[in-house]
PAMARZA-393493 format. One record per atom (N, C-alpha, C, O): x, y, z. Coordinates in steps of 0.2 Angstrom, whole numbers, padded with zeros to 4 digits, always signed. Atoms other than C-alpha are relative to their C-alpha. Layout:
BEGIN
XYZ/...
***
This chain:
BEGIN
-0003+0006-0003/-0041+0323-0166/-0005-0005+0003/-0005-0011+0002/+0006+0005-0002/-0057+0316-0158/-0003-0003-0005/-0005-0009-0005/+0004+0003+0006/-0065+0313-0175/+0005-0006-0002/+0002-0011-0004/-0005+0005+0002/-0049+0303-0180/+0000-0006+0004/+0000-0012+0002/+0000+0005-0005/-0050+0293-0164/-0006-0004-0001/-0006-0011-0001/+0007+0003+0001/-0069+0289-0167/+0001-0004-0007/-0002-0010-0007/-0001+0003+0006/-0065+0284-0185/+0004-0006+0001/+0003-0012-0002/-0004+0005-0001/-0051+0273-0179/-0003-0006+0004/-0003-0012+0002/+0003+0005-0004/-0062+0264-0167/-0005-0004-0004/-0007-0010-0003/+0005+0003+0005/-0075+0261-0181/+0003-0005-0005/+0000-0009-0009/-0003+0005+0005/-0062+0251-0191/-0002-0007+0002/+0000-0009+0007/+0002+0007-0001/-0068+0233-0193/+0005-0004+0003/+0004-0008+0008/-0005+0004-0002/-0052+0225-0191/+0002+0001+0007/+0004-0003+0011/-0002-0002-0007/-0047+0235-0175/-0005-0003+0005/-0003-0006+0010/+0005+0002-0005/-0064+0231-0167/+0000-0008+0001/-0001-0010+0006/-0001+0007-0001/-0062+0212-0171/+0005-0002+0005/+0005-0006+0009/-0006+0001-0004/-0045+0212-0163/-0001+0002+0007/+0000-0002+0012/+0001-0002-0007/-0051+0222-0148/-0005-0005+0003/-0004-0007+0009/+0005+0005-0003/-0066+0210-0145/+0003-0006+0001/+0002-0009+0007/-0004+0006-0001/-0055+0195-0147/+0004+0000+0006/+0004-0004+0010/-0004-0001-0006/-0043+0202-0134/-0004+0000+0006/-0002-0003+0011/+0004-0001-0006/-0057+0207-0122/-0003-0007+0002/-0002-0009+0008/+0003+0006-0002/-0065+0190-0123/+0005-0006+0002/+0004-0010+0006/-0005+0004-0002/-0049+0181-0122/+0002+0001+0008/+0003-0004+0012/-0002-0002-0007/-0045+0190-0105/-0006-0002+0004/-0004-0005+0010/+0006+0003-0004/-0063+0185-0099/+0001-0007+0001/+0000-0010+0006/-0001+0007+0000/-0059+0167-0103/+0006-0002+0005/+0005-0006+0009/-0006+0001-0005/-0042+0168-0094/-0002+0001+0007/+0000-0003+0012/+0002-0002-0007/-0050+0176-0079/-0005-0006+0003/-0004-0008+0009/+0005+0005-0002/-0064+0163-0078/+0004-0007+0001/+0003-0010+0006/-0004+0006-0001/-0051+0149-0080/+0004+0000+0007/+0004-0005+0010/-0003-0001-0007/-0041+0156-0065/-0004-0001+0006/-0003-0004+0011/+0005+0000-0006/-0056+0158-0054/-0002-0007+0001/-0003-0010+0006/+0002+0006+0000/-0062+0141-0059/+0005-0005+0003/+0004-0009+0007/-0006+0004-0003/-0045+0133-0055/+0001+0001+0007/+0001-0004+0011/-0001-0001-0008/-0044+0141-0038/-0006-0003+0004/-0004-0006+0009/+0006+0003-0003/-0062+0135-0034/+0001-0007+0001/+0001-0010+0006/+0000+0007+0000/-0059+0117-0039/+0006-0002+0004/+0006-0008+0007/-0006+0002-0004/-0042+0116-0031/-0001+0001+0007/+0001-0004+0011/+0002+0000-0007/-0049+0122-0014/-0004-0006+0001/-0004-0009+0007/+0005+0006-0001/-0063+0109-0016/+0004-0006+0001/+0002-0010+0005/-0003+0007+0000/-0051+0095-0020/+0005+0000+0006/+0006-0006+0009/-0004+0000-0006/-0039+0100-0006/-0004-0002+0006/-0002-0006+0010/+0004+0002-0005/-0053+0098+0006/-0002-0007+0000/-0002-0010+0005/+0002+0007+0001/-0059+0082-0001/+0006-0005+0001/+0005-0010+0005/-0006+0004-0002/-0041+0075+0000/+0001-0001+0007/+0003-0006+0010/-0001+0000-0008/-0040+0080+0018/-0005-0004+0003/-0003-0008+0008/+0005+0004-0003/-0056+0072+0022/+0001-0007-0001/-0001-0011+0004/-0001+0007+0002/-0052+0056+0013/+0007-0003+0002/+0008-0008+0000/-0007+0002-0002/-0034+0055+0020/+0004-0002-0006/+0007-0007-0006/-0004+0000+0006/-0026+0057+0003/+0005+0005+0001/+0004+0011+0002/-0005-0004-0001/-0009+0064+0004/+0001+0004-0007/+0003+0001-0012/+0000-0004+0006/-0009+0079-0008/+0006+0005+0001/+0006+0009+0006/-0005-0005+0000/+0007+0089-0012/-0002+0007+0000/-0007+0009-0002/+0001-0007+0001/+0010+0107-0013/-0001+0002-0007/+0001-0001-0011/+0001-0003+0006/+0004+0118-0027/-0003-0004-0006/-0002-0003-0012/+0003+0004+0005/-0006+0105-0036/-0006+0004-0002/-0009+0008+0001/+0006-0004+0003/-0020+0112-0048/-0005-0005-0003/-0003-0010-0005/+0006+0004+0002/-0037+0105-0052/-0004+0004-0005/-0006+0010-0003/+0005-0003+0005/-0048+0110-0067/-0006-0005+0000/-0006-0009-0004/+0005+0005+0000/-0064+0102-0063/+0001-0004+0006/+0007-0005+0009/+0000+0005-0006/-0068+0089-0049/+0003-0006-0002/+0000-0010-0007/-0002+0007+0001/-0057+0074-0049/-0003-0005+0005/-0004-0003+0010/+0003+0005-0005/-0065+0058-0042/+0005-0004+0003/+0009-0007+0000/-0005+0004-0004/-0054+0051-0028/-0004-0004+0005/-0008-0002+0008/+0003+0005-0005/-0059+0035-0019/+0006-0004+0003/+0010-0006+0000/-0006+0003-0003/-0047+0028-0006/-0004-0006+0004/-0007-0005+0009/+0003+0006-0004/-0052+0010+0001/+0003+0000+0007/+0009+0003+0008/-0002+0000-0007/-0050+0007+0019/+0007-0003+0000/+0008-0008-0003/-0007+0002-0001/-0031+0004+0024/+0004+0000-0006/+0009-0004-0007/-0004-0001+0006/-0025+0009+0007/+0003+0006+0000/+0002+0010+0004/-0004-0006+0000/-0014+0023+0002/+0000+0003-0007/+0001+0000-0012/+0000-0004+0006/-0015+0037-0011/+0005+0006+0002/+0003+0010+0006/-0005-0005-0001/+0000+0049-0012/+0001+0004-0006/+0003+0001-0011/-0001-0004+0006/+0001+0063-0024/+0005+0006+0001/+0005+0009+0006/-0006-0005-0001/+0017+0074-0026/-0002+0007-0002/-0007+0009-0004/+0000-0008+0001/+0020+0093-0028/-0001+0001-0007/+0001-0002-0012/+0000-0003+0007/+0015+0103-0043/-0004-0005-0005/-0002-0004-0011/+0004+0004+0005/+0003+0090-0051/-0006+0004-0003/-0009+0008+0001/+0006-0003+0002/-0011+0095-0062/-0005-0005-0003/-0003-0010-0006/+0005+0005+0002/-0028+0086-0065/-0005+0004-0004/-0008+0009-0001/+0005-0004+0005/-0039+0092-0080/-0006-0005+0000/-0006-0010-0004/+0006+0004+0000/-0057+0085-0078/-0006+0003-0003/-0010-0001-0005/+0005-0003+0004/-0068+0097-0086/+0001-0001-0007/+0006-0002-0010/+0000+0003+0007/-0073+0093-0104/+0005+0004-0004/+0008+0002-0009/-0004-0004+0005/-0064+0108-0112/+0006+0003+0004/+0010+0007+0002/-0006-0002-0004/-0050+0110-0099/+0007-0003-0004/+0012+0000-0003/-0005+0001+0005/-0039+0101-0112/-0004-0001-0007/-0009-0004-0008/+0004-0001+0006/-0044+0105-0130/+0000-0006-0005/-0003-0005-0010/+0001+0006+0004/-0042+0087-0137/-0007-0003+0003/-0010-0007-0001/+0006+0002-0003/-0058+0085-0126/+0000-0006+0005/+0002-0011+0003/-0001+0005-0005/-0059+0076-0110/-0007-0004+0001/-0012-0001+0002/+0006+0004+0000/-0072+0062-0110/-0003-0001+0007/-0009-0002+0007/+0003+0001-0007/-0074+0060-0091/+0005+0003+0005/+0011+0004+0003/-0005-0002-0005/-0066+0067-0075/+0006-0005+0001/+0005-0011+0000/-0006+0004-0002/-0049+0061-0069/-0003-0004+0006/-0007-0002+0010/+0002+0004-0005/-0052+0046-0058/+0007-0003+0003/+0011-0006+0000/-0006+0003-0004/-0039+0040-0044/-0003-0004+0005/-0006-0001+0010/+0004+0005-0005/-0045+0025-0034/+0004-0006+0002/+0007-0009-0003/-0002+0007-0002/-0039+0011-0024/-0006-0004+0002/-0011-0001+0005/+0006+0004+0000/-0051-0003-0025/-0001-0005+0006/-0006-0006+0009/+0000+0005-0006/-0046-0015-0010/+0005+0003+0005/+0009+0007+0004/-0005-0002-0005/-0037-0013+0006/+0007-0002-0001/+0008-0007-0005/-0007+0001+0001/-0018-0012+0006/+0002+0002-0007/+0008+0002-0008/-0002-0002+0006/-0018-0006-0012/+0003+0007+0001/+0002+0011+0005/-0004-0006+0000/-0006+0009-0016/+0001+0003-0006/+0002+0000-0011/-0001-0004+0006/-0006+0023-0028/+0005+0005+0002/+0004+0009+0007/-0005-0005-0001/+0010+0034-0028/+0001+0004-0006/+0003+0001-0012/-0001-0005+0006/+0011+0049-0040/+0006+0005+0002/+0005+0008+0007/-0005-0005-0001/+0027+0059-0041/-0001+0007-0001/-0007+0009-0001/+0001-0007+0000/+0030+0077-0043/-0001+0003-0008/+0002-0001-0012/+0001-0003+0006/+0025+0088-0058/-0003-0004-0006/-0001-0004-0011/+0004+0004+0005/+0014+0076-0067/-0006+0003-0002/-0009+0007+0002/+0006-0003+0003/+0000+0080-0078/-0005-0005-0002/-0003-0010-0005/+0005+0005+0002/-0017+0071-0081/-0006+0003-0003/-0008+0009+0000/+0006-0003+0004/-0031+0075-0093/-0005-0006-0001/-0005-0010-0005/+0005+0005+0000/-0047+0064-0090/+0003-0007+0001/+0001-0012-0002/-0004+0006-0001/-0035+0050-0084/-0003-0004+0006/-0005-0002+0011/+0003+0005-0005/-0041+0034-0075/+0006-0003+0003/+0010-0006+0000/-0005+0004-0003/-0029+0027-0062/-0003-0004+0006/-0006-0001+0011/+0003+0004-0005/-0036+0012-0052/+0005-0006+0002/+0007-0009-0002/-0005+0005-0003/-0026+0000-0041/-0003-0005+0004/-0007-0003+0009/+0002+0006-0004/-0030-0017-0034/+0007-0002+0004/+0006-0005+0010/-0007+0001-0003/-0011-0019-0029/+0004+0006+0001/+0004+0009+0006/-0004-0006-0001/+0001-0005-0033/+0001+0003-0007/+0002+0000-0012/-0002-0004+0006/+0003+0009-0046/+0005+0005+0002/+0003+0009+0007/-0005-0005-0002/+0019+0019-0045/+0002+0004-0006/+0004+0002-0011/-0002-0004+0005/+0021+0034-0056/+0005+0005+0002/+0005+0008+0007/-0006-0004-0002/+0037+0044-0056/-0001+0007-0001/-0007+0010-0001/+0000-0007+0001/+0041+0062-0058/-0001+0002-0007/+0002-0001-0012/+0000-0003+0006/+0037+0073-0073/-0003-0005-0005/-0002-0005-0011/+0004+0004+0005/+0025+0060-0081/-0006+0004-0003/-0010+0007+0001/+0005-0004+0004/+0013+0067-0094/-0005-0006-0002/-0003-0010-0006/+0006+0004+0003/-0004+0058-0097/-0005+0004-0004/-0008+0008-0001/+0005-0003+0005/-0013+0064-0112/-0007-0001+0001/-0009-0006+0005/+0008+0001-0001/-0032+0065-0114/-0002-0007+0000/+0000-0011-0005/+0004+0006+0000/-0042+0050-0109/+0005-0006+0000/+0003-0011-0003/-0004+0006-0001/-0028+0038-0104/-0002-0004+0006/-0006-0001+0011/+0003+0005-0006/-0031+0023-0092/+0006-0004+0002/+0010-0007-0002/-0005+0004-0003/-0019+0015-0080/-0003-0005+0005/-0006-0002+0010/+0004+0005-0004/-0026-0001-0072/+0004-0006+0001/+0007-0009-0003/-0004+0006-0001/-0017-0015-0063/-0004-0007+0001/-0001-0012+0004/+0004+0006-0001/-0031-0028-0064/-0005-0001-0005/-0006+0004-0009/+0005+0002+0005/-0043-0037-0075/-0007+0002+0003/-0012+0002-0001/+0006-0001-0003/-0057-0032-0063/-0004-0006+0001/-0001-0012-0001/+0004+0006-0001/-0070-0044-0057/+0005-0006+0002/+0004-0012-0001/-0005+0005-0002/-0057-0055-0047/-0003-0007+0002/+0000-0012+0002/+0004+0006-0001/-0071-0067-0043/-0001-0005-0006/-0003-0010-0005/+0001+0004+0006/-0072-0073-0061/+0006-0004-0001/+0011-0001-0002/-0006+0004+0001/-0061-0088-0064/+0004+0001-0007/+0009-0001-0008/-0003-0002+0007/-0057-0081-0082/+0005+0005+0001/+0009+0007-0004/-0005-0005-0001/-0047-0067-0074/+0006-0003+0003/+0006-0008+0007/-0006+0002-0003/-0029-0068-0068/+0002+0005+0006/-0002+0010+0006/-0001-0004-0005/-0021-0060-0053/+0002+0007-0002/+0005+0008-0007/-0002-0007+0001/-0018-0041-0052/+0008+0000+0001/+0011-0004+0005/-0007+0000+0000/+0000-0036-0055/+0002+0008+0001/-0001+0012-0003/-0002-0007-0001/+0009-0019-0050/+0002+0003-0007/+0004-0001-0011/-0002-0004+0006/+0012-0006-0063/+0005+0005+0003/+0005+0008+0008/-0005-0006-0001/+0028+0006-0063/+0001+0004-0006/+0002+0001-0012/-0001-0005+0005/+0029+0021-0074/+0006+0005+0002/+0004+0009+0007/-0006-0004-0003/+0046+0029-0072/+0000+0007-0002/-0005+0009-0006/+0000-0007+0001/+0051+0047-0073/+0000+0002-0007/+0003-0001-0012/+0000-0003+0006/+0048+0058-0088/-0003-0004-0006/-0001-0003-0012/+0003+0004+0005/+0037+0046-0097/-0006+0004-0003/-0009+0008+0001/+0005-0004+0003/+0024+0053-0109/-0005-0005-0003/-0003-0009-0008/+0005+0004+0003/+0008+0043-0113/-0005+0004-0004/-0007+0009-0002/+0004-0004+0004/-0001+0049-0128/-0008-0001+0001/-0010-0005+0005/+0008+0000-0001/-0020+0051-0131/-0003-0007+0000/-0001-0011-0005/+0004+0006-0001/-0031+0037-0126/+0004-0007+0001/+0002-0012-0001/-0004+0006-0001/-0017+0025-0121/-0002-0003+0006/-0005+0000+0011/+0002+0004-0006/-0021+0011-0109/+0006-0004+0002/+0010-0008-0002/-0006+0004-0003/-0007+0003-0098/-0003-0005+0005/-0007-0003+0009/+0003+0006-0004/-0012-0014-0091/+0004-0003+0005/+0010-0001+0006/-0003+0003-0006/-0007-0024-0076/+0007-0003-0002/+0008-0006-0007/-0007+0003+0000/+0011-0030-0073/+0005+0004-0004/+0010+0001-0006/-0004-0003+0005/+0019-0017-0085/+0005+0005+0004/+0003+0008+0009/-0005-0006-0001/+0035-0006-0082/+0001+0003-0006/+0003+0000-0011/-0002-0004+0005/+0038+0008-0093/+0006+0004+0002/+0006+0008+0007/-0006-0003-0002/+0056+0015-0092/+0000+0007-0001/-0004+0010-0005/+0000-0007+0000/+0061+0033-0090/+0001+0003-0007/+0004+0000-0011/-0001-0004+0006/+0060+0046-0104/-0004-0003-0006/-0004+0000-0012/+0004+0003+0005/+0049+0034-0115/-0006+0004-0002/-0009+0006+0002/+0006-0003+0002/+0035+0040-0126/-0005-0006-0003/-0002-0010-0007/+0005+0005+0002/+0019+0029-0129/-0005+0004-0005/-0008+0008-0003/+0004-0003+0005/+0010+0033-0145/-0008+0000+0001/-0010-0004+0005/+0008-0001-0001/-0009+0038-0146/-0003-0007-0001/-0001-0011-0006/+0005+0006+0001/-0022+0024-0144/+0004-0007+0001/+0001-0012-0001/-0003+0006-0001/-0009+0011-0139/-0002-0004+0006/-0005-0001+0011/+0001+0005-0006/-0012-0004-0127/+0006-0003+0002/+0009-0007-0002/-0007+0002-0003/+0003-0007-0116/-0001-0006+0004/-0004-0006+0010/+0001+0006-0004/+0003-0025-0110/+0006-0004+0002/+0006-0008+0006/-0006+0003-0002/+0021-0029-0109/+0005+0006+0002/+0004+0012+0000/-0005-0006-0002/+0037-0019-0102/+0002+0003-0006/+0003+0000-0011/-0003-0004+0005/+0043-0005-0112/+0007+0003+0003/+0007+0006+0009/-0007-0003-0002/+0062+0000-0110/+0000+0007+0001/-0004+0011-0002/-0001-0007+0000/+0069+0017-0106/+0002+0003-0007/+0005-0001-0011/-0003-0004+0005/+0072+0030-0119/-0002-0003-0007/+0002-0004-0012/+0003+0003+0006/+0061+0023-0133/-0007+0004-0002/-0010+0006+0002/+0007-0001+0003/+0046+0027-0144/-0004-0006-0001/-0001-0010-0005/+0004+0007+0001/+0033+0013-0143/-0007+0002-0002/-0010+0007+0001/+0007-0001+0002/+0016+0012-0151/-0003-0007-0002/+0000-0011-0004/+0004+0005+0003/+0002+0000-0156/-0004-0004+0004/-0004-0003+0010/+0005+0004-0004/-0010-0013-0150/+0002-0008-0003/-0001-0010-0008/-0003-0002-0006/-0001-0022-0143/+0006+0004-0001/+0009+0004-0006/-0005-0005+0001/+0012-0009-0140/+0007-0003-0001/+0009-0008+0003/-0007+0003+0002/+0030-0012-0147/+0004+0006-0001/+0002+0012-0003/-0005-0005+0001/+0046-0002-0148/+0001+0001-0007/+0001-0004-0011/-0001-0001+0007/+0047+0007-0164/+0006+0005-0002/+0008+0005-0007/-0006-0004+0002/+0062+0019-0162/+0003+0001+0007/+0000+0002+0012/-0004-0002-0005/+0076+0023-0150/+0001+0007+0001/+0001+0011-0004/-0001-0007-0001/+0078+0040-0142/+0007+0001+0002/+0009+0007+0003/
***
């Protein structure tokens, strides 16, 4: 019986499966410990910077959070922020960024939202609803930046309603409202309002299908 067991262990296919399973468990354990550590660090950072962070939020890597004086950042329950390069396997180009740039600016993020290398920067107001998914390397910005340059126009608020899905590398620009349940295709530049319950894509982004 012992000889049979040893021969079984020496089987190449079995050993490959065993090794794969073992290292998979190590990867999962590392991911859990890493998430716990970064979540603890981010909770501390949000507390110190007077950022309202909901319950059960999870962080994979350090998110850059900056709150201007007299501005407001509110993040709802059960949100996830993936900032490490391989925390999303499409490849995260940079950490998540959540920043208010000037006093009185407001960022409000609802519940159960997910972000992977996402940049959210507000000069006026950005409101993100519940269950919004932002795929890898998305950008949401309500300003042209450099407001002292006469070639720029005024900043305008952004509203992204519930259950919107922004695809890979999407950019949402100032003054835009995206209606609930809509999907924005990868690499799109959203410069005008998108209605609810549609698929939209392109540069500039246009409706291509009703849901």
